[in-house]
MARKE-579247 format. One record per residue (C-alpha): residue number from 1; x, y, z. Coordinates in steps of 0.2 Angstrom, whole numbers. Example, Ala and Ser with C-alpha at 12.3 -4.5 7.8 and 13.67 -1.06 7.14 Angstrom:
  lovex      u      v      w
      1     62    -22     39
      2     68     -5     36
# end
This chain:
  lovex      u      v      w
      1   -286    764    104
      2   -279    782    103
      3   -264    778    114
      4   -260    762    104
      5   -260    773     88
      6   -249    786     96
      7   -236    773    103
      8   -235    765     86
      9   -231    782     78
     10   -218    786     90
     11   -210    769     88
     12   -209    771     70
     13   -201    788     72
     14   -188    782     83
     15   -181    772     69
     16   -177    790     61
     17   -166    795     76
     18   -156    811     73
     19   -165    819     59
     20   -180    831     58
     21   -196    821     56
     22   -215    825     57
     23   -225    822     73
     24   -243    820     79
     25   -242    838     87
     26   -253    852     81
     27   -247    864     76
     28   -232    856     68
     29   -216    861     77
     30   -202    869     68
     31   -189    855     72
     32   -191    839     81
     33   -178    825     83
     34   -181    809     91
     35   -168    801    103
     36   -175    784    108
     37   -183    779    124
     38   -195    788    136
     39   -196    799    151
     40   -209    791    163
     41   -219    804    173
     42   -218    801    192
     43   -233    802    203
     44   -228    820    207
     45   -218    830    194
     46   -206    841    204
     47   -202    856    193
     48   -188    869    195
     49   -193    886    189
     50   -179    899    194
     51   -188    914    185
     52   -202    920    196
     53   -212    927    181
     54   -215    909    176
     55   -224    904    192
     56   -242    904    185
     57   -236    889    175
     58   -244    878    188
     59   -261    883    182
     60   -256    880    163
     61   -248    864    167
     62   -264    857    176
     63   -274    862    161
     64   -263    856    147
     65   -255    841    155
     66   -270    833    164
     67   -269    818    176
     68   -251    823    182
     69   -247    830    199
     70   -237    846    197
     71   -226    854    210
     72   -217    870    206
     73   -202    876    215
     74   -193    892    214
     75   -176    884    210
     76   -167    876    196
     77   -169    858    202
     78   -182    846    197
     79   -187    832    185
     80   -194    846    174
     81   -184    862    173
     82   -191    878    165
     83   -180    892    162
     84   -181    909    154
     85   -167    910    140
     86   -161    924    129
     87   -158    921    111
     88   -174    912    107
     89   -187    920     96
     90   -202    929    105
     91   -215    916    109
     92   -203    901    106
     93   -195    888    116
     94   -182    874    116
     95   -186    857    124
     96   -176    842    128
     97   -183    826    134
     98   -172    813    141
     99   -174    797    151
    100   -169    807    167
    101   -180    823    165
    102   -186    837    154
    103   -178    854    151
    104   -188    868    144
    105   -180    885    139
    106   -192    899    133
    107   -190    917    127
    108   -205    922    138
    109   -220    916    148
    110   -230    913    132
    111   -216    902    125
    112   -216    892    141
    113   -235    889    140
    114   -232    884    122
    115   -219    871    127
    116   -231    865    140
    117   -244    863    127
    118   -232    852    116
    119   -228    842    132
    120   -246    839    135
    121   -249    832    117
    122   -234    821    119
    123   -239    812    135
    124   -246    794    132
    125   -249    781    145
    126   -239    792    158
    127   -223    793    147
    128   -215    805    135
    129   -204    800    120
    130   -186    807    122
    131   -183    820    109
    132   -177    838    106
    133   -188    851    100
    134   -184    869     94
    135   -200    879     90
    136   -206    897     87
    137   -222    905     80
    138   -224    912     63
    139   -235    926     69
    140   -236    935     86
    141   -255    937     86
    142   -264    920     85
    143   -281    924     89
    144   -299    917     90
    145   -315    927     93
    146   -331    921    102
    147   -347    930    100
    148   -357    929    116
    149   -369    943    111
    150   -380    933     99
    151   -380    918    111
    152   -373    918    128
    153   -359    906    134
    154   -356    903    153
    155   -340    907    162
    156   -336    888    163
    157   -338    886    144
    158   -327    901    141
    159   -314    894    152
    160   -315    876    144
    161   -312    885    127
    162   -297    895    133
    163   -289    878    139
    164   -292    871    122
    165   -285    887    113
    166   -269    886    124
    167   -267    868    119
    168   -265    873    101
    169   -255    888    105
    170   -267    902    102
    171   -263    918    112
    172   -277    930    109
    173   -295    928    114
    174   -306    941    106
    175   -322    942    117
    176   -337    950    107
    177   -346    955    122
    178   -359    967    115
    179   -370    969    100
    180   -388    972     94
    181   -394    955    102
    182   -386    956    119
    183   -375    966    131
    184   -365    953    141
    185   -354    963    153
    186   -358    972    169
    187   -355    991    169
    188   -359    997    186
    189   -362   1015    181
    190   -375   1010    168
    191   -384    995    176
    192   -398    995    163
    193   -386    988    150
    194   -387    971    158
    195   -404    973    168
    196   -412    974    151
    197   -399    971    138
    198   -394    954    144
    199   -411    946    142
    200   -424    942    128
    201   -440    932    125
    202   -434    917    115
    203   -451    914    108
    204   -450    931     99
    205   -432    932     95
    206   -428    928     76
    207   -411    919     80
    208   -419    908     94
    209   -434    904     83
    210   -423    898     69
    211   -413    887     80
    212   -428    879     88
    213   -434    875     70
    214   -418    867     66
    215   -417    857     82
    216   -435    850     78
    217   -433    847     60
    218   -415    840     61
    219   -417    831     78
    220   -401    840     83
    221   -400    844    102
    222   -386    856     99
    223   -398    869     92
    224   -409    868    108
    225   -407    883    119
    226   -397    879    135
    227   -410    879    149
    228   -397    884    161
    229   -398    901    152
    230   -417    903    154
    231   -423    911    169
    232   -440    918    175
    233   -442    937    176
    234   -458    945    180
    235   -467    928    178
    236   -460    925    161
    237   -446    914    154
    238   -432    925    146
    239   -415    919    139
    240   -398    926    141
    241   -385    930    154
    242   -370    942    157
    243   -353    941    166
    244   -351    950    182
    245   -335    960    185
    246   -330    946    196
    247   -333    933    182
    248   -323    944    171
    249   -308    945    182
    250   -308    927    185
    251   -308    923    167
    252   -295    936    162
    253   -283    929    176
    254   -285    911    170
    255   -282    916    152
    256   -267    925    157
    257   -260    910    166
    258   -263    900    150
    259   -253    913    140
    260   -268    921    132
    261   -272    940    132
    262   -291    944    132
    263   -296    957    120
    264   -314    964    124
    265   -325    971    111
    266   -338    984    115
    267   -346    989     99
    268   -349   1007     95
    269   -356   1017     87
    270   -366   1004     77
    271   -372    987     83
    272   -378    995     98
    273   -397    992     99
    274   -396    986    117
    275   -388   1003    122
    276   -402   1012    113
    277   -415   1002    121
    278   -408   1006    138
    279   -403   1024    135
    280   -413   1030    120
    281   -406   1048    122
    282   -389   1042    115
    283   -396   1038     98
    284   -401   1051     84
    285   -420   1047     85
    286   -422   1039    102
    287   -430   1023     95
    288   -421   1006     94
    289   -425    999     77
    290   -417    993     61
    291   -413   1004     47
    292   -411    998     28
    293   -396    986     32
    294   -391    988     50
    295   -397    994     66
    296   -400   1012     71
    297   -382   1018     77
    298   -377   1029     92
    299   -377   1048     89
    300   -359   1055     88
    301   -366   1073     88
    302   -372   1070    105
    303   -359   1075    119
    304   -368   1063    130
    305   -362   1049    119
    306   -344   1053    121
    307   -346   1054    140
    308   -355   1037    140
    309   -342   1029    129
    310   -328   1035    140
    311   -337   1029    156
    312   -340   1012    149
    313   -322   1010    142
    314   -315   1016    158
    315   -323   1001    167
    316   -317    990    153
    317   -299    996    155
    318   -299    992    174
    319   -305    974    170
    320   -293    969    156
    321   -275    973    159
    322   -269    968    142
    323   -264    981    129
    324   -278    980    116
    325   -297    985    117
    326   -308    982    102
    327   -321    996     97
    328   -330    987     83
    329   -335   1002     72
    330   -342    991     58
    331   -358    991     48
    332   -364   1008     54
    333   -380   1014     46
    334   -374   1031     43
    335   -390   1037     34
    336   -397   1041     51
    337   -383   1054     53
    338   -388   1062     37
    339   -405   1068     45
    340   -399   1071     62
    341   -396   1090     67
    342   -383   1085     80
    343   -373   1075     68
    344   -374   1088     55
    345   -369   1101     67
    346   -354   1090     72
    347   -349   1088     54
    348   -349   1107     52
    349   -340   1112     68
    350   -326   1099     65
    351   -324   1103     47
    352   -328   1085     42
    353   -332   1080     24
    354   -346   1069     27
    355   -353   1055     37
    356   -338   1044     34
    357   -328   1058     42
    358   -340   1058     56
    359   -336   1040     60
    360   -318   1043     58
    361   -319   1058     70
    362   -328   1047     83
    363   -314   1033     81
    364   -301   1046     83
    365   -309   1053     99
    366   -309   1036    106
    367   -292   1032    101
    368   -285   1047    110
    369   -294   1042    125
    370   -288   1024    124
    371   -270   1030    122
    372   -272   1042    137
    373   -276   1026    147
    374   -262   1016    140
    375   -273   1006    128
    376   -272   1002    109
    377   -288   1003     99
    378   -293    990     87
    379   -307    992     74
    380   -314    982     60
    381   -308    987     43
    382   -322   1000     41
    383   -312   1012     51
    384   -301   1015     37
    385   -315   1024     27
    386   -314   1042     31
    387   -296   1041     39
    388   -294   1032     55
    389   -278   1038     65
    390   -263   1027     61
    391   -261   1022     79
    392   -277   1012     77
    393   -275    993     73
    394   -286    987     59
    395   -294    970     59
    396   -296    966     41
    397   -312    955     39
    398   -320    959     22
    399   -311    947     10
    400   -320    955     -4
    401   -313    972      0
    402   -294    971     -3
    403   -293    990     -5
    404   -296    992     14
    405   -282    980     18
    406   -270    990      6
    407   -276   1007     13
    408   -273   1001     30
    409   -255    995     26
    410   -251   1011     16
    411   -257   1022     31
    412   -246   1013     43
    413   -259   1003     53
    414   -255    987     62
    415   -265    974     53
    416   -273    958     59
    417   -279    946     45
    418   -297    940     48
    419   -303    936     31
    420   -322    931     32
    421   -319    919     17
    422   -306    908     27
    423   -307    913     45
    424   -325    914     49
    425   -330    897     56
    426   -349    899     58
    427   -354    893     40
    428   -359    877     33
    429   -346    864     31
    430   -342    850     19
    431   -327    838     15
    432   -317    853      8
    433   -320    865     22
    434   -304    860     32
    435   -292    860     18
    436   -299    876     12
    437   -292    884     28
    438   -276    873     29
    439   -271    877     11
    440   -273    896     12
    441   -259    907     16
    442   -264    924     24
    443   -248    933     18
    444   -246    926      1
    445   -264    931     -3
    446   -260    949     -6
    447   -247    953      8
    448   -231    946      1
    449   -217    957      5
    450   -227    966     19
    451   -225    953     33
    452   -219    966     44
    453   -235    975     43
    454   -245    960     49
    455   -247    957     68
    456   -255    940     64
    457   -271    931     60
    458   -288    928     69
    459   -302    916     67
    460   -320    920     72
    461   -336    912     77
    462   -352    922     76
    463   -366    915     85
    464   -383    920     77
    465   -387    901     75
    466   -375    894     88
    467   -386    892    104
    468   -375    880    113
    469   -357    876    117
    470   -359    859    109
    471   -364    868     93
    472   -350    880     94
    473   -337    866     95
    474   -345    858     80
    475   -342    874     70
    476   -324    877     77
    477   -317    859     76
    478   -307    853     67
    479   -305    870     57
    480   -297    878     72
    481   -283    865     70
    482   -279    872     53
    483   -280    890     59
    484   -267    885     73
    485   -255    879     59
    486   -258    894     49
    487   -253    905     64
    488   -239    895     71
    489   -230    884     58
    490   -219    887     43
    491   -230    885     27
    492   -215    876     19
    493   -219    862     31
    494   -237    859     25
    495   -242    841     21
    496   -261    839     19
    497   -261    820     20
    498   -251    821     37
    499   -261    835     43
    500   -277    825     40
    501   -270    810     49
    502   -266    821     64
    503   -283    829     64
    504   -291    812     67
    505   -280    808     82
    506   -285    825     89
    507   -303    824     86
    508   -303    808     97
    509   -294    818    111
    510   -308    831    110
    511   -321    817    111
    512   -312    810    127
    513   -313    827    135
    514   -332    828    131
    515   -330    841    118
    516   -341    841    102
    517   -333    842     84
    518   -339    841     66
    519   -338    823     61
    520   -327    821     46
    521   -337    816     30
    522   -343    799     26
    523   -337    792      9
    524   -339    778     -3
    525   -353    786    -13
    526   -357    801    -24
    527   -372    813    -23
    528   -379    803    -38
    529   -374    785    -41
    530   -378    773    -55
    531   -378    755    -57
    532   -383    742    -71
    533   -390    727    -61
    534   -386    729    -42
    535   -374    738    -32
    536   -365    735    -15
    537   -365    751     -4
    538   -349    751      7
    539   -349    767     17
    540   -332    772     24
    541   -332    780     41
    542   -319    791     48
    543   -318    780     64
    544   -322    762     63
    545   -331    762     80
    546   -342    777     75
    547   -361    774     74
    548   -370    778     57
    549   -388    778     55
    550   -398    778     39
    551   -415    778     30
    552   -421    773     13
    553   -438    781     14
    554   -433    799     10
    555   -433    805     28
    556   -418    811     38
    557   -410    798     49
    558   -414    800     68
    559   -408    793     84
    560   -420    778     81
    561   -416    775     63
    562   -407    758     58
    563   -389    757     61
    564   -378    755     46
    565   -366    741     52
    566   -362    731     36
    567   -363    734     17
    568   -380    736      9
    569   -385    729     -8
    570   -399    737    -19
    571   -406    732    -36
    572   -418    746    -39
    573   -419    765    -39
    574   -416    771    -21
    575   -412    786    -11
    576   -402    783      5
    577   -398    796     19
    578   -383    792     31
    579   -379    801     47
    580   -365    798     59
    581   -366    801     78
    582   -352    804     91
    583   -350    793    106
    584   -360    806    116
    585   -375    804    103
    586   -372    821     95
    587   -377    820     76
    588   -366    824     62
    589   -370    830     44
    590   -383    821     34
    591   -377    814     18
    592   -389    810      3
    593   -385    797     -9
    594   -396    794    -24
    595   -395    777    -33
    596   -401    776    -51
    597   -402    760    -61
    598   -396    763    -79
    599   -389    756    -94
    600   -371    760   -101
    601   -370    775   -113
    602   -364    771   -130
    603   -350    782   -137
    604   -358    797   -145
    605   -350    795   -162
    606   -338    786   -173
    607   -324    799   -177
    608   -307    800   -183
    609   -296    805   -168
    610   -283    812   -180
    611   -296    826   -184
    612   -297    831   -166
    613   -285    841   -155
    614   -281    839   -137
    615   -291    848   -123
    616   -308    857   -122
    617   -315    872   -130
    618   -319    885   -117
    619   -330    900   -122
    620   -331    915   -110
    621   -347    925   -109
    622   -350    942   -100
    623   -362    934    -88
    624   -371    941    -73
    625   -385    929    -71
    626   -388    915    -59
    627   -391    899    -69
    628   -379    890    -80
    629   -391    887    -94
    630   -392    906    -97
    631   -374    909   -100
    632   -374    908   -119
    633   -388    922   -119
    634   -376    936   -116
    635   -361    944   -125
    636   -347    933   -130
    637   -329    938   -124
    638   -318    925   -131
    639   -313    907   -133
    640   -298    897   -126
    641   -292    879   -126
    642   -289    871   -109
    643   -283    855   -103
    644   -296    853    -90
    645   -311    862    -82
    646   -304    878    -74
    647   -304    897    -75
    648   -292    902    -89
    649   -279    915    -82
    650   -286    929    -94
    651   -304    926    -88
    652   -309    939    -74
    653   -324    949    -68
    654   -341    943    -73
    655   -338    925    -79
    656   -349    913    -88
    657   -339    898    -95
    658   -345    884   -107
    659   -332    870   -110
    660   -336    858   -124
    661   -327    843   -132
    662   -326    824   -130
    663   -321    814   -115
    664   -310    799   -119
    665   -316    784   -109
    666   -302    770   -109
    667   -314    756   -104
    668   -331    751   -100
    669   -336    756    -82
    670   -345    767    -70
    671   -335    783    -68
    672   -337    796    -54
    673   -336    815    -57
    674   -336    830    -46
    675   -336    849    -47
    676   -330    861    -33
    677   -336    879    -37
    678   -341    896    -31
    679   -354    899    -39
    680   -363    887    -50
    681   -357    873    -61
    682   -363    857    -69
    683   -356    843    -80
    684   -366    835    -94
    685   -361    819   -104
    686   -370    815   -120
    687   -382    828   -115
    688   -386    820    -98
    689   -384    829    -82
    690   -370    820    -72
    691   -365    833    -59
    692   -377    847    -54
    693   -371    861    -43
    694   -380    875    -52
    695   -386    891    -44
    696   -378    905    -33
    697   -368    897    -18
    698   -352    898     -9
    699   -338    885    -12
    700   -347    868    -14
    701   -343    851    -20
    702   -356    841    -29
    703   -353    823    -37
    704   -361    811    -49
    705   -358    795    -59
    706   -361    789    -77
    707   -360    772    -84
    708   -350    774   -100
    709   -343    762   -113
    710   -326    764   -120
    711   -324    778   -133
    712   -327    796   -135
    713   -342    804   -126
    714   -349    822   -129
    715   -344    832   -114
    716   -350    849   -108
    717   -346    859    -92
    718   -353    876    -87
    719   -348    888    -73
    720   -352    906    -68
    721   -347    918    -55
    722   -347    937    -54
    723   -330    940    -45
    724   -317    928    -50
    725   -323    913    -41
    726   -317    895    -38
    727   -318    881    -51
    728   -311    864    -51
    729   -317    847    -58
    730   -312    830    -61
    731   -313    811    -57
    732   -317    803    -40
    733   -305    788    -40
    734   -310    771    -33
    735   -301    775    -17
    736   -310    792    -15
    737   -296    803    -20
    738   -300    818    -31
    739   -290    819    -48
    740   -292    834    -58
    741   -296    833    -76
    742   -279    834    -86
    743   -271    833   -103
    744   -276    817   -112
    745   -294    817   -104
    746   -302    827   -118
    747   -302    831   -137
    748   -311    844   -146
    749   -314    848   -164
    750   -301    861   -171
    751   -309    876   -178
    752   -324    876   -166
    753   -316    891   -156
    754   -318    909   -162
    755   -301    914   -156
    756   -293    898   -149
    757   -278    905   -140
    758   -268    891   -133
    759   -265    891   -114
# end
């Protein structure tokens, strides 16, 4: 079915010969023009490549254009010719596909790999549509980080991930190799780091216990520890693993062939419990334990730590030939340094102001050592505190701390945008998660006019509750597709509808490769649904051939639950749970749909609409609580008139908003409503709760229905957040489209507001 869909799309595009059109490629190319016809791949694709620096493309071609025999010749002759060409933007390429062959011109090796990735996405049934493409990346740094410390991923799994990254034009792999939970790289001078630090008792480790509970309660095999990573040591089962230096060299070489630079992270001076367990003399107190917020750090006052760090990083330098090495240096429990005589002596002897200065001193010492060995140091944005050397690169992750981003830019640091709000891919997902990433602009959000300071962007997967590669892929995809477009494509090209259609095609490609992904949401229902007599439940699936199971007894669907294969009809109060499954039997999210039998609400009042004014009254309170009903119990800040339910421009800081008025219902019917908020929100109509998304939480959508007769109905919406937040609300249309509340939906009584400024 995938091939048929693709061919149909190409056939439709050929009718638009000669003009720039959209494609099924992710990320979207800068320019693509269809020419009509196809190049048919021969059994062996003879490739001319006169530039010897491109010779590793044979490995990239095999990975990115599978099922095609590829023979590379050091010449300029072949059905496919790949040439290095001046005048093309760094990382960019030009490609021309004709009936007779393919010509690729690239600025550099990375551009040639990106062209190969595009080619691989265009192949269908052994042929490639004739076209010309001119393409180049928005950012030079297009990164993804995998945490292998909290849970371990094998060499083969990492290499599979690298292939997929290259397919979507990522060129940096940030490898988080060490942390409190595991040390995953062989350091020959310090063998205890892996002899002890790479293994743990899964029955006693909190992350593993949590995953086991989820696996059992949710019947989700992706949460079950991979048994290939469990071994017997001293008669006891332990979980873990590490990469030998031979493994590292193999992975690094393969990444290089795919146009990806590997950036290792060896975390110091915090997140180092495995170091302290193995070499306790390197910490302040000699005991591996947790402090108030984070783990006991290493001791910068100890000269032995400096030697240890240089020894470790020296071995790292020899294994990773690329320019950057990540030191971590985040979330350091500095309180231990306050009572450490060696640390206090260091602060005094170096003339440092405080413990922040001590951390900055350690980073500066390491930066000098890195530079002397031809490497550039990267640290998390905490290194800005106390004054890191300007030569260090800052990875800005704390979205709630724009001050560190601003300071980094002001101090001349290179900046990599890695906002936890948008680019951390480990959290819970819902129908808005993908568009949340896609619609964000990493530069417009606080860096407009400073593009030259930004190396690029990077997404991250932290693995506390990600025990398997299948689970990792579920967290990553499809959001990594959106990150790919943020990093590569011109934001002016964004088209959410077209992107979502492409995503569905590419998810099926992942499925064909045996890779897991988050199944897009089921639709056709709200969280709370109402009906008068009976209701037909017609669940809409992202893929028609997808299996969906359901229950009606309050339990979650399992692999043995009934299959939903046709619409259901109910006539009494019922709560249904639906769960989709991939073709490999991996379960998706569980969707709860409550159905309530009800009668139609009468209009709340007979009123002269001439006495009412358009919009809602919005009262703002100085609210710091955690429940919507408590908003009106705190000091009042002011009133506004709004056309819908949103945060007025003037409202900032501690926000408690109460919207009141009347919603104008044009005809009798069952209406669906939603809120999308961070933090809590709700909607009441005629005093009845319709949408309940109360309480502290991250961005979340909740929905509900009301059976309403034509006329005016009392409307109230509430919302709170303590730092600006997100709020939108509106109708869910019969086709599932979300439509924001707008002018004409509401009326309110003039004079209700205390100040009533118009907005």
